[in-house]
Structure formats: structure tokens, C-alpha cells
N, C-alpha and C positions, 0 to 999 in steps of 0.2 A: 578584456577582449578573449584573451586565452581562456578564461573561463567558460565565455558564453557559446564560442565556436571552438570544437577541439577536430584535429584530423582523428577521423574513423578508424579505428582498430577494433576488427570484429573477431580476432582470435582470442578464444580463451586459454588461459593459463591455467596450470594447478592450482595456485594462489588465488585466482577468481572463483574456483570451484568452490575451494575451502572456505573463502571469507562469505560467499554467497550463501552457503550451506550453513554457516556459524551464525549468520543473520536469521536465516530462515526458523533454524531449530531455536534461538532466542525469541523469536518473534511468535513462534506457535506456541511457547510456553506461556507468554504473556497473553495471547489469545485465550489459551485454555484456562488460565487465570480470570480473565475478564469474564469467561462463561459462568464462572463460578459466582461471581458476585454481582452479573448484570441485570439479574431478574427486577430488584427493586428500583434501580434507576430507569430502566426499560418500562416499566409500569408507570412510574411517576411521570414520565415526558410522554407516554401515551395518553395519560391522564388529562393532560393539557389541551391536545386534540390529537386523533389517531392521525399517526404518520409522523408527528413530532419526533417521535422515537429514532428517527432516522438521524438525527444530530448525534447519536452516540455511535455511531457506525465506524466512524475513523478508529478506533480502537481494534478493529479488524482488517485496516486497510493499509497500514504504513509499511508493512515487511516489503512489497514488492518495490514501491517508490524509493526504500531506504537502499535495497541493495542495487537496485539501478544506479542510483546518484554515486554510490560508492565503487561498485565495479566498473560500472561504463560499459557494458558488453550486450550486445543483443540478446535478448531472451532474460537477461538477470532479473527483472521484475517478475516474469512468469513464473519463473523456476523458482524464485524466492516466497511468493505468495502462495504456489502449489505446494511446496513443501511444507510451509508453515502450517496450513489447512491441513495437509495430512497427518501431521504429528498433533494438530489440535484434535483431529477425530480419533486418533488412535489413543490419545491420553484419556478421551472418553467425554462425551459432553450431550447436552439435551438436543441438539440439532439435527444429529445425524448425519448420513453421506451427502445428502443435498447441502444442508444448511451450513456444512464445513468446506467438504472438497469441492464440489462442484461449484458452490459460489464463490471459494476461492480460486479456482481457475478462473472463472469469468472476471472478478477481480483483477486478477493478475492481468488478464488479456487488456482490460481497460487501462491499467497502469502501464503496461508497455507500450500500447499504441501512442502515447503521452512522448515518447523517446523515437520511436518507429518512423512518426510523421516528419521528424528533422533528421532523419537517415542516421540517428545515433550519432549526431556530430554537435547538437546542443544540449549543454549540462548545466543548467542553471536554475536559479529559484522560478523561473517563469516554467520551464517544462518539469519541474518536481511540482508545482502548484498543479499543473494540468494532468500531471500523473495523479496525484492524489483525487483530482476532481473526477477523472474518468473511472479511476477504482471505485470511488462513490456510485457513479454511475451504474458501472457493472453490478453492485451490488443490489442497488435500486431495481435493475431490469430482471435479475432472477427473481427477488421476491415479489415483483409485480406479476411475472409470468405465473408463479405457485400461488399466488393470492388470487384469482380472479374475482372473489366477490369484494374486493376492494373498490369504494366509490372514487370518483374523480378527484375529490378534495383529498382523501389519505393517499392517493398515489401521488400528487403533487407536492404535499407536505413531505412524504418519503423522500420524493426526490430531492427537493431541494435541501433538506436536513442532511441527506447522505452526501451530496455535493460540498455542502457548508463545512460538514465533518472531515470530509475528504481534504478539503484545501486547507484547514486548520491544523488536524493530527498528521496526515499522511503528506502534507504539502510544506507549510511554514516549520511545524517542528520538526519533521524529517530533516529538511534544509539545513536548519540551524544546529541540530543534532549531528549531522554528518560534518558540518563544518567544526564544531566542536571536538570530534574525534580526528579530524584530519589537524587540527592546531596540536594535539599531541605528538604527532610524528609518527604514529602506529601504520598510517596509509602511506607511509614514503613509496612504496612498492605499486603505488597505483596513481593515476592521473589527478585524481580528486584530492589524494595528499600533496603531490607535488604541486597542483594550481594553487592550494591554499599556501603553502611556501612561498609563493611568487607573489602574495598578496601583500 
């Protein structure tokens, strides 16, 4: 019960900023690495049916949910996803400002909404799944808006794929990864680490 509903603490500490930034930087490097190798998988998935490549978007969605579920402060998801996207852009990729930074901000907003709607009091697998799914919706919204030529079937497949990918990679994987980190004791200065210790 303590894990599901915790007393809200909105004040950021220096350690919160540092850890959220570390998560963002590590995520940004992973985003950039995925940029390098994603062309073939994206082409293969798109070959199944246009829009199916949305199933691979989760590799760009996890920074926000991960930072939020660990730091547990308002704005953590938006901060981490935006910083990760900025680093990805700075390192250089094929997507440019729009496909890196702008979409990253929108994904971060989506991830943030999942925790905001519960007034930053619920930090459980359910809100983490919702955060990943809404990050996926944010990704879909950007690409739908910037690709007006997409037909209804492609728009639908891309939305479904992005949500599923967000649920799995930025939701389930992020949740269990955060629990594994907490189990090591390195998060003892965070509620996320103390909650794990009480389980």
C-alpha cells in the first residue's frame, strides 16, 4: 500500500537533479545508439504493414518513465526525456531537431501526465505502464502531425504499435529495472529505494 500511494513531496533536492540528469544522459546515449542501428529493423517492421514500425518506438520512450519512477518528483519525466532527446540530437542523428528534441518533449509530456493525474501520489506499476503508453501516444501524435499523407490504416497501426511498445519497454521493463536497481541499495536516499526495502 505504501508503494501505491505515497505522501506527495514536490520539492527537488540536489540529488534528485543529479540522478535524473544521469538517467537522461545514459538514456540519450542509448537513444543515439539505437539511431545508428534502427534503420534495418524499422524497414523490416514497416514492410509487414505501414505503421507497424511503431512497435520499435519504445527504445526512445523510456527515459521519462524511468526518471519519474526513481526520482518521484513533478517534472522528472519531462526533464529526463527532454534532456535525453537533446543529447541524442547533439550527438548527431538522421532525425534532426523535430524528430529528436521536439518529439522528445512531447513524449516527456505524455509520460509526465500519467503521474500528474494522480497528483504525484501513486508510484506503482500501473502508473508506470500508463506513463509508457502515454509517451507512446506522444510519439504517435508528433509523427501523425508531421506526416499528413499517412492513410487511416497507417495512423492506426502506428498508434497501436507505439502504445504497445511504450507499455512493454517504457512500462514493464522500466518498472522491473527500477525495482532491480532499488534492490541493490543505491536508491536508499529515494522513496523508491526505501519502498523496495520495505517489501
